[in-house]
A tleap script that builds the chain and sets N, CA, C and O, in Angstrom:
source leaprc.protein.ff14SB
mol = sequence {
  NMET ASN LEU TRP TRP ILE GLY ASN ILE ILE
  LEU VAL VAL VAL ILE VAL PRO VAL LEU VAL
  ALA LEU LEU ASN THR LEU LEU GLY ALA LEU
  GLU ARG ILE ARG GLY ALA SER GLN ASP ALA
  LEU ASP GLY GLY VAL ALA LEU ILE GLY GLU
  LEU ASP THR ALA PRO ALA LEU LEU GLU THR
  THR ASP ASP VAL ILE LYS GLU VAL ALA ASN
  GLY ALA VAL ARG TYR ALA GLY PRO VAL SER
  LYS LEU LEU CGLY
}
set mol.1.N position { -44.373 -36.223 -15.442 }
set mol.1.CA position { -43.993 -35.903 -16.201 }
set mol.1.C position { -43.651 -34.465 -16.599 }
set mol.1.O position { -42.592 -34.170 -17.154 }
set mol.2.N position { -44.675 -33.530 -16.261 }
set mol.2.CA position { -44.970 -32.336 -16.575 }
set mol.2.C position { -44.374 -31.573 -15.480 }
set mol.2.O position { -44.194 -30.373 -15.691 }
set mol.3.N position { -44.176 -31.856 -14.818 }
set mol.3.CA position { -44.065 -31.049 -13.400 }
set mol.3.C position { -42.344 -30.613 -13.708 }
set mol.3.O position { -41.941 -29.458 -13.845 }
set mol.4.N position { -41.584 -31.737 -13.762 }
set mol.4.CA position { -40.242 -31.776 -14.350 }
set mol.4.C position { -39.922 -31.057 -15.556 }
set mol.4.O position { -38.776 -30.636 -15.710 }
set mol.5.N position { -40.918 -30.849 -16.535 }
set mol.5.CA position { -40.717 -29.769 -17.561 }
set mol.5.C position { -40.444 -28.612 -16.851 }
set mol.5.O position { -39.391 -27.978 -16.779 }
set mol.6.N position { -41.718 -28.378 -16.240 }
set mol.6.CA position { -41.935 -27.012 -15.769 }
set mol.6.C position { -40.653 -26.311 -14.703 }
set mol.6.O position { -40.313 -25.128 -14.701 }
set mol.7.N position { -40.121 -27.353 -13.886 }
set mol.7.CA position { -39.110 -27.102 -13.124 }
set mol.7.C position { -37.619 -26.870 -13.727 }
set mol.7.O position { -36.701 -26.293 -13.143 }
set mol.8.N position { -37.570 -27.553 -15.266 }
set mol.8.CA position { -36.660 -27.456 -16.304 }
set mol.8.C position { -36.894 -25.811 -16.718 }
set mol.8.O position { -35.904 -25.080 -16.752 }
set mol.9.N position { -37.948 -25.385 -16.961 }
set mol.9.CA position { -37.903 -24.371 -17.641 }
set mol.9.C position { -37.808 -23.248 -16.724 }
set mol.9.O position { -37.087 -22.321 -17.093 }
set mol.10.N position { -38.282 -23.164 -15.816 }
set mol.10.CA position { -37.840 -22.526 -14.592 }
set mol.10.C position { -36.320 -21.944 -14.217 }
set mol.10.O position { -35.979 -20.771 -14.068 }
set mol.11.N position { -35.494 -23.212 -14.113 }
set mol.11.CA position { -34.085 -23.075 -13.935 }
set mol.11.C position { -33.292 -22.819 -15.385 }
set mol.11.O position { -32.068 -22.770 -15.263 }
set mol.12.N position { -33.731 -22.674 -16.532 }
set mol.12.CA position { -33.185 -22.224 -17.486 }
set mol.12.C position { -33.264 -20.605 -17.717 }
set mol.12.O position { -32.388 -19.745 -17.814 }
set mol.13.N position { -34.645 -20.564 -17.761 }
set mol.13.CA position { -34.853 -19.099 -17.621 }
set mol.13.C position { -35.083 -17.967 -16.692 }
set mol.13.O position { -35.518 -16.841 -16.936 }
set mol.14.N position { -34.557 -18.700 -15.158 }
set mol.14.CA position { -34.549 -17.866 -13.903 }
set mol.14.C position { -33.462 -17.656 -13.253 }
set mol.14.O position { -32.863 -16.650 -12.875 }
set mol.15.N position { -33.236 -19.217 -13.154 }
set mol.15.CA position { -31.817 -19.224 -11.908 }
set mol.15.C position { -30.788 -19.111 -12.918 }
set mol.15.O position { -29.902 -18.342 -12.545 }
set mol.16.N position { -30.530 -19.753 -14.407 }
set mol.16.CA position { -29.187 -19.678 -14.701 }
set mol.16.C position { -29.008 -18.227 -15.123 }
set mol.16.O position { -27.837 -17.850 -15.075 }
set mol.17.N position { -29.895 -17.333 -15.523 }
set mol.17.CA position { -29.595 -15.862 -15.763 }
set mol.17.C position { -29.204 -14.766 -14.284 }
set mol.17.O position { -28.924 -13.571 -14.187 }
set mol.18.N position { -29.312 -15.527 -13.611 }
set mol.18.CA position { -29.557 -14.631 -12.176 }
set mol.18.C position { -28.155 -14.982 -11.750 }
set mol.18.O position { -27.416 -14.095 -11.322 }
set mol.19.N position { -27.632 -16.612 -11.876 }
set mol.19.CA position { -26.142 -16.998 -11.658 }
set mol.19.C position { -25.057 -16.408 -12.385 }
set mol.19.O position { -23.937 -16.030 -12.042 }
set mol.20.N position { -25.720 -16.427 -13.559 }
set mol.20.CA position { -24.906 -15.578 -14.427 }
set mol.20.C position { -24.495 -13.935 -14.178 }
set mol.20.O position { -23.391 -13.390 -14.204 }
set mol.21.N position { -25.628 -13.477 -13.970 }
set mol.21.CA position { -25.635 -11.728 -13.141 }
set mol.21.C position { -24.382 -11.824 -11.892 }
set mol.21.O position { -23.504 -10.965 -11.812 }
set mol.22.N position { -24.463 -12.913 -11.029 }
set mol.22.CA position { -23.860 -13.087 -9.945 }
set mol.22.C position { -22.249 -13.184 -10.226 }
set mol.22.O position { -21.302 -12.542 -9.771 }
set mol.23.N position { -22.337 -14.211 -11.127 }
set mol.23.CA position { -20.748 -14.135 -11.449 }
set mol.23.C position { -20.232 -13.185 -12.233 }
set mol.23.O position { -19.032 -13.046 -11.998 }
set mol.24.N position { -20.567 -12.590 -12.929 }
set mol.24.CA position { -20.332 -11.536 -13.477 }
set mol.24.C position { -19.934 -10.496 -12.922 }
set mol.24.O position { -19.133 -9.695 -13.405 }
set mol.25.N position { -20.528 -10.421 -11.740 }
set mol.25.CA position { -20.310 -9.111 -10.386 }
set mol.25.C position { -19.008 -9.824 -9.695 }
set mol.25.O position { -18.018 -9.233 -9.264 }
set mol.26.N position { -19.157 -10.716 -9.692 }
set mol.26.CA position { -18.446 -10.837 -9.312 }
set mol.26.C position { -16.611 -10.960 -9.801 }
set mol.26.O position { -15.576 -10.611 -9.233 }
set mol.27.N position { -16.821 -11.445 -10.752 }
set mol.27.CA position { -15.701 -11.692 -12.035 }
set mol.27.C position { -15.499 -9.946 -11.842 }
set mol.27.O position { -14.624 -9.683 -11.017 }
set mol.28.N position { -16.072 -8.907 -12.380 }
set mol.28.CA position { -15.660 -7.361 -12.015 }
set mol.28.C position { -15.006 -6.906 -10.702 }
set mol.28.O position { -14.113 -6.058 -10.737 }
set mol.29.N position { -15.486 -7.524 -9.375 }
set mol.29.CA position { -14.909 -7.164 -8.339 }
set mol.29.C position { -13.097 -7.529 -8.196 }
set mol.29.O position { -12.186 -6.860 -7.710 }
set mol.30.N position { -13.111 -8.952 -8.890 }
set mol.30.CA position { -11.845 -9.563 -8.667 }
set mol.30.C position { -11.078 -8.556 -9.497 }
set mol.30.O position { -10.190 -7.937 -8.911 }
set mol.31.N position { -11.326 -8.262 -10.978 }
set mol.31.CA position { -10.464 -7.495 -11.852 }
set mol.31.C position { -10.395 -6.145 -11.055 }
set mol.31.O position { -9.400 -5.462 -11.297 }
set mol.32.N position { -11.115 -5.749 -10.322 }
set mol.32.CA position { -10.919 -4.333 -9.433 }
set mol.32.C position { -9.750 -4.711 -8.511 }
set mol.32.O position { -8.970 -3.790 -8.269 }
set mol.33.N position { -9.463 -6.044 -7.891 }
set mol.33.CA position { -8.658 -5.911 -7.043 }
set mol.33.C position { -7.609 -6.366 -7.371 }
set mol.33.O position { -6.705 -6.389 -6.536 }
set mol.34.N position { -7.372 -6.919 -8.813 }
set mol.34.CA position { -6.392 -7.611 -9.149 }
set mol.34.C position { -5.654 -6.211 -9.740 }
set mol.34.O position { -4.437 -6.053 -9.640 }
set mol.35.N position { -6.632 -5.117 -10.431 }
set mol.35.CA position { -5.556 -3.759 -10.601 }
set mol.35.C position { -5.374 -3.058 -9.236 }
set mol.35.O position { -4.199 -2.747 -9.043 }
set mol.36.N position { -5.859 -2.867 -8.664 }
set mol.36.CA position { -5.267 -2.280 -7.023 }
set mol.36.C position { -4.299 -3.360 -6.911 }
set mol.36.O position { -3.198 -2.839 -6.732 }
set mol.37.N position { -4.217 -4.502 -6.932 }
set mol.37.CA position { -2.945 -5.049 -6.409 }
set mol.37.C position { -1.647 -4.778 -7.041 }
set mol.37.O position { -0.584 -4.343 -6.600 }
set mol.38.N position { -1.981 -5.104 -8.030 }
set mol.38.CA position { -0.794 -4.434 -9.374 }
set mol.38.C position { -0.607 -3.092 -8.764 }
set mol.38.O position { 0.400 -2.808 -8.115 }
set mol.39.N position { -1.779 -2.109 -9.022 }
set mol.39.CA position { -0.629 -0.819 -8.393 }
set mol.39.C position { 0.182 -0.875 -7.284 }
set mol.39.O position { 1.264 -0.289 -7.257 }
set mol.40.N position { -0.215 -1.486 -6.424 }
set mol.40.CA position { 0.324 -1.481 -5.163 }
set mol.40.C position { 1.941 -2.523 -5.332 }
set mol.40.O position { 2.823 -2.057 -4.612 }
set mol.41.N position { 2.263 -3.430 -5.915 }
set mol.41.CA position { 3.072 -3.960 -6.416 }
set mol.41.C position { 4.388 -2.789 -7.251 }
set mol.41.O position { 5.551 -2.601 -6.893 }
set mol.42.N position { 3.508 -2.077 -8.626 }
set mol.42.CA position { 4.139 -1.252 -8.685 }
set mol.42.C position { 4.996 -0.422 -7.968 }
set mol.42.O position { 6.188 -0.213 -8.192 }
set mol.43.N position { 4.099 0.156 -6.850 }
set mol.43.CA position { 4.662 1.351 -6.082 }
set mol.43.C position { 5.774 0.774 -5.165 }
set mol.43.O position { 6.847 1.373 -5.106 }
set mol.44.N position { 5.575 -0.338 -4.461 }
set mol.44.CA position { 6.853 -0.919 -3.918 }
set mol.44.C position { 7.654 -1.320 -4.859 }
set mol.44.O position { 8.736 -1.504 -4.301 }
set mol.45.N position { 7.733 -1.521 -5.782 }
set mol.45.CA position { 9.376 -1.746 -6.845 }
set mol.45.C position { 9.419 -0.149 -7.164 }
set mol.45.O position { 10.301 0.167 -7.963 }
set mol.46.N position { 8.808 0.642 -6.791 }
set mol.46.CA position { 9.728 2.005 -7.522 }
set mol.46.C position { 9.848 2.282 -5.759 }
set mol.46.O position { 10.902 2.713 -5.291 }
set mol.47.N position { 9.038 2.078 -5.162 }
set mol.47.CA position { 9.898 2.392 -3.337 }
set mol.47.C position { 11.239 1.565 -3.350 }
set mol.47.O position { 12.239 2.282 -3.335 }
set mol.48.N position { 11.410 0.568 -3.367 }
set mol.48.CA position { 12.801 0.061 -3.281 }
set mol.48.C position { 13.852 0.675 -4.146 }
set mol.48.O position { 15.033 0.721 -3.803 }
set mol.49.N position { 13.457 1.086 -5.132 }
set mol.49.CA position { 14.386 1.595 -5.777 }
set mol.49.C position { 15.254 3.232 -5.605 }
set mol.49.O position { 16.210 3.766 -6.168 }
set mol.50.N position { 14.248 3.624 -4.445 }
set mol.50.CA position { 14.417 4.761 -3.623 }
set mol.50.C position { 15.541 4.707 -2.789 }
set mol.50.O position { 16.582 5.364 -2.811 }
set mol.51.N position { 15.070 3.620 -1.890 }
set mol.51.CA position { 15.948 3.163 -0.842 }
set mol.51.C position { 17.023 2.689 -1.148 }
set mol.51.O position { 17.446 2.069 -0.173 }
set mol.52.N position { 17.997 2.616 -2.327 }
set mol.52.CA position { 19.045 2.468 -2.538 }
set mol.52.C position { 19.851 3.803 -2.079 }
set mol.52.O position { 21.073 3.656 -2.074 }
set mol.53.N position { 19.512 4.697 -1.810 }
set mol.53.CA position { 20.419 5.893 -1.186 }
set mol.53.C position { 20.241 6.357 -0.037 }
set mol.53.O position { 20.445 7.524 0.296 }
set mol.54.N position { 19.733 5.224 0.846 }
set mol.54.CA position { 19.463 5.590 2.245 }
set mol.54.C position { 20.625 5.214 3.165 }
set mol.54.O position { 20.772 5.559 4.337 }
set mol.55.N position { 21.235 4.623 2.595 }
set mol.55.CA position { 22.677 4.290 3.676 }
set mol.55.C position { 23.862 5.179 3.830 }
set mol.55.O position { 24.765 5.056 4.657 }
set mol.56.N position { 23.668 6.507 2.494 }
set mol.56.CA position { 24.285 7.417 1.976 }
set mol.56.C position { 23.406 8.392 2.910 }
set mol.56.O position { 24.058 8.892 3.826 }
set mol.57.N position { 22.152 8.728 2.855 }
set mol.57.CA position { 21.624 9.889 3.162 }
set mol.57.C position { 21.848 9.924 4.749 }
set mol.57.O position { 21.941 10.937 5.442 }
set mol.58.N position { 21.931 8.241 5.275 }
set mol.58.CA position { 21.904 8.340 7.035 }
set mol.58.C position { 23.390 8.387 7.427 }
set mol.58.O position { 23.745 8.229 8.595 }
set mol.59.N position { 24.149 8.583 6.531 }
set mol.59.CA position { 25.634 8.893 6.559 }
set mol.59.C position { 25.988 10.513 6.868 }
set mol.59.O position { 26.697 10.996 7.750 }
set mol.60.N position { 25.335 11.059 5.962 }
set mol.60.CA position { 24.971 12.607 5.866 }
set mol.60.C position { 24.066 13.049 7.180 }
set mol.60.O position { 24.388 14.144 7.642 }
set mol.61.N position { 23.130 12.457 7.762 }
set mol.61.CA position { 22.436 12.806 8.636 }
set mol.61.C position { 23.364 12.601 10.261 }
set mol.61.O position { 23.275 13.178 11.345 }
set mol.62.N position { 24.172 11.570 9.777 }
set mol.62.CA position { 25.035 11.238 10.750 }
set mol.62.C position { 25.936 12.487 11.246 }
set mol.62.O position { 26.059 12.963 12.374 }
set mol.63.N position { 26.507 12.843 10.046 }
set mol.63.CA position { 27.529 13.703 10.422 }
set mol.63.C position { 27.092 15.374 10.786 }
set mol.63.O position { 27.826 16.264 11.219 }
set mol.64.N position { 25.859 15.420 10.495 }
set mol.64.CA position { 24.795 16.745 10.839 }
set mol.64.C position { 24.869 16.890 12.136 }
set mol.64.O position { 25.378 17.816 12.766 }
set mol.65.N position { 24.245 15.765 12.589 }
set mol.65.CA position { 23.725 15.299 13.952 }
set mol.65.C position { 25.028 15.329 15.021 }
set mol.65.O position { 24.824 15.418 16.232 }
set mol.66.N position { 26.486 15.240 14.415 }
set mol.66.CA position { 27.656 15.109 15.123 }
set mol.66.C position { 28.178 16.716 15.209 }
set mol.66.O position { 28.740 17.067 16.247 }
set mol.67.N position { 27.995 17.661 14.144 }
set mol.67.CA position { 27.929 18.983 13.944 }
set mol.67.C position { 27.412 19.882 14.856 }
set mol.67.O position { 27.872 20.813 15.517 }
set mol.68.N position { 25.860 19.128 14.656 }
set mol.68.CA position { 24.946 20.078 15.894 }
set mol.68.C position { 25.428 19.830 17.416 }
set mol.68.O position { 25.626 20.664 18.299 }
set mol.69.N position { 25.537 18.619 17.445 }
set mol.69.CA position { 25.773 18.511 18.933 }
set mol.69.C position { 27.406 19.020 19.457 }
set mol.69.O position { 27.614 19.224 20.653 }
set mol.70.N position { 28.494 19.191 18.424 }
set mol.70.CA position { 29.757 19.857 18.848 }
set mol.70.C position { 29.283 21.263 19.112 }
set mol.70.O position { 29.562 21.759 20.203 }
set mol.71.N position { 28.500 22.053 18.103 }
set mol.71.CA position { 28.086 23.270 17.877 }
set mol.71.C position { 27.344 23.770 19.753 }
set mol.71.O position { 27.653 24.695 20.504 }
set mol.72.N position { 26.448 22.794 19.876 }
set mol.72.CA position { 25.680 22.791 21.133 }
set mol.72.C position { 26.683 23.059 22.625 }
set mol.72.O position { 26.562 23.942 23.474 }
set mol.73.N position { 27.463 22.175 22.556 }
set mol.73.CA position { 28.620 21.897 23.380 }
set mol.73.C position { 29.497 23.490 23.542 }
set mol.73.O position { 29.749 24.101 24.580 }
set mol.74.N position { 29.844 23.879 22.036 }
set mol.74.CA position { 30.734 25.112 22.165 }
set mol.74.C position { 29.617 26.183 22.836 }
set mol.74.O position { 30.100 27.068 23.542 }
set mol.75.N position { 28.494 26.165 22.701 }
set mol.75.CA position { 27.385 27.025 23.179 }
set mol.75.C position { 26.972 27.365 24.473 }
set mol.75.O position { 26.722 28.505 24.864 }
set mol.76.N position { 26.904 26.204 25.200 }
set mol.76.CA position { 26.835 25.576 26.353 }
set mol.76.C position { 27.559 25.968 27.308 }
set mol.76.O position { 27.125 26.354 28.393 }
set mol.77.N position { 29.099 25.881 26.879 }
set mol.77.CA position { 29.864 26.173 27.628 }
set mol.77.C position { 30.210 27.755 27.998 }
set mol.77.O position { 30.875 27.934 29.019 }
set mol.78.N position { 29.788 28.936 27.208 }
set mol.78.CA position { 29.769 30.184 27.330 }
set mol.78.C position { 28.592 30.699 27.976 }
set mol.78.O position { 28.714 31.823 28.463 }
set mol.79.N position { 27.646 30.210 28.071 }
set mol.79.CA position { 26.378 30.325 28.594 }
set mol.79.C position { 26.144 30.059 29.682 }
set mol.79.O position { 25.444 30.767 30.406 }
set mol.80.N position { 26.782 28.772 30.102 }
set mol.80.CA position { 26.955 28.177 31.802 }
set mol.80.C position { 28.151 29.319 32.507 }
set mol.80.O position { 27.885 29.704 33.646 }
set mol.81.N position { 29.088 29.709 32.033 }
set mol.81.CA position { 29.935 30.520 32.431 }
set mol.81.C position { 28.559 31.733 32.582 }
set mol.81.O position { 27.819 31.583 33.553 }
set mol.82.N position { 28.367 32.507 31.933 }
set mol.82.CA position { 27.290 33.871 31.960 }
set mol.82.C position { 26.230 33.474 33.467 }
set mol.82.O position { 26.051 34.048 34.541 }
set mol.83.N position { 25.789 32.410 32.947 }
set mol.83.CA position { 24.424 32.077 34.264 }
set mol.83.C position { 25.317 31.530 35.670 }
set mol.83.O position { 24.760 31.720 36.751 }
set mol.84.N position { 26.113 31.138 35.673 }
set mol.84.CA position { 27.219 30.752 36.397 }
set mol.84.C position { 27.135 31.107 37.683 }
set mol.84.O position { 28.049 30.832 38.461 }
savepdb mol mol.pdb
quit
């Protein structure tokens, strides 16, 4: 009977505080993960707002590419005649 009491005292005095410390460490890590995931979500939502102008920007890029291509063709014609 005395052996059970010693085991119970060891359980309460040693094992329970160790488990509480381990759980506290685990909960701290989980809170840091939650904060990092919330930051990532906030950044993603902010990025979506920036993508609303993408179609207009792509249209402008297409226009610039056409102008550059026309200029290159105009330049290549006289150069080919010179190098002829």
